C-alpha atoms as one frame of an Amber mdcrd trajectory, in Angstrom:
protein
  36.305 -76.894 -53.811  39.829 -78.159 -54.416  40.339 -75.661 -57.266  39.329
 -72.661 -55.152  41.433 -73.832 -52.201  44.447 -74.445 -54.464  44.048 -70.986
 -56.117  43.973 -69.234 -52.740  47.067 -71.146 -51.577  48.855 -70.182 -54.799
  48.029 -66.490 -54.200  49.518 -66.629 -50.706  52.625 -68.494 -51.883  53.388
 -65.927 -54.607  52.491 -62.695 -52.825  54.889 -60.514 -54.806  53.651 -61.715
 -58.183  50.019 -61.420 -57.102  50.480 -57.848 -55.892  52.324 -56.928 -59.081
  49.532 -58.339 -61.265  46.925 -56.415 -59.252  48.903 -53.168 -59.623  49.376
 -53.657 -63.388  45.685 -54.522 -63.885  44.659 -51.425 -61.883  46.938 -49.158
 -63.940  45.598 -50.575 -67.217  41.993 -50.149 -66.070  42.627 -46.557 -64.963
  44.409 -45.673 -68.213  41.569 -47.153 -70.258  38.963 -45.245 -68.273  40.849
 -41.964 -68.621  41.374 -42.566 -72.347  37.678 -43.202 -72.949  36.774 -40.105
 -70.936  39.121 -37.960 -73.032  37.687 -39.310 -76.296  34.126 -38.692 -75.130
  34.960 -35.145 -73.976  36.626 -34.391 -77.316  33.569 -35.612 -79.216  31.269
 -33.470 -77.065  33.493 -30.407 -77.510  33.578 -30.913 -81.278  29.799 -31.297
 -81.482  29.141 -28.203 -79.363  31.687 -26.159 -81.330  29.989 -27.109 -84.603
  26.581 -26.192 -83.174  27.834 -22.786 -82.037  29.526 -21.960 -85.331  27.573
 -19.406 -87.344  28.187 -17.654 -90.615  29.439 -14.147 -89.938  29.835 -12.801
 -93.464  28.243 -13.102 -96.869  29.830 -12.346-100.213  27.504 -10.701-102.700
  27.625  -8.628-105.845  26.617  -4.946-105.676  24.759  -4.624-108.964  23.754
  -0.999-108.395  27.385   0.039-108.095  28.236  -1.784-111.323  25.369  -0.018
-113.130  26.458   3.379-111.774  30.096   2.867-112.766  29.041   1.729-116.246
  26.744   4.761-116.667  29.406   7.191-115.436  31.976   5.826-117.895  29.491
   5.968-120.772  29.545   2.237-121.418  26.558  -0.034-121.503  26.705  -2.778
-118.832  26.918  -6.407-119.925  23.572  -7.819-118.800  24.728 -11.403-119.380
  27.327 -11.092-116.645  24.627 -10.321-114.081  23.097 -13.767-114.533  26.462
 -15.513-114.215  27.353 -13.696-110.988  24.535 -15.191-108.931
């Protein structure tokens, strides 16, 4: 009981220091809470952006056009290059 009574008396004797410690502790707690909220929101935004990302284009080889251009120029197409292009 003496410890609790002595602690309360010490708080009342040093009111300015006690108030300052409470203010600093409150600011640190608020900053930590806001920081964690920002990190969590950024992680959610990143995850949702990755889920919503879709492939909009595909690169492919138009083999018919190659055959037509080879036939029109009178050359025989290189059939080995068709296998390498896939």
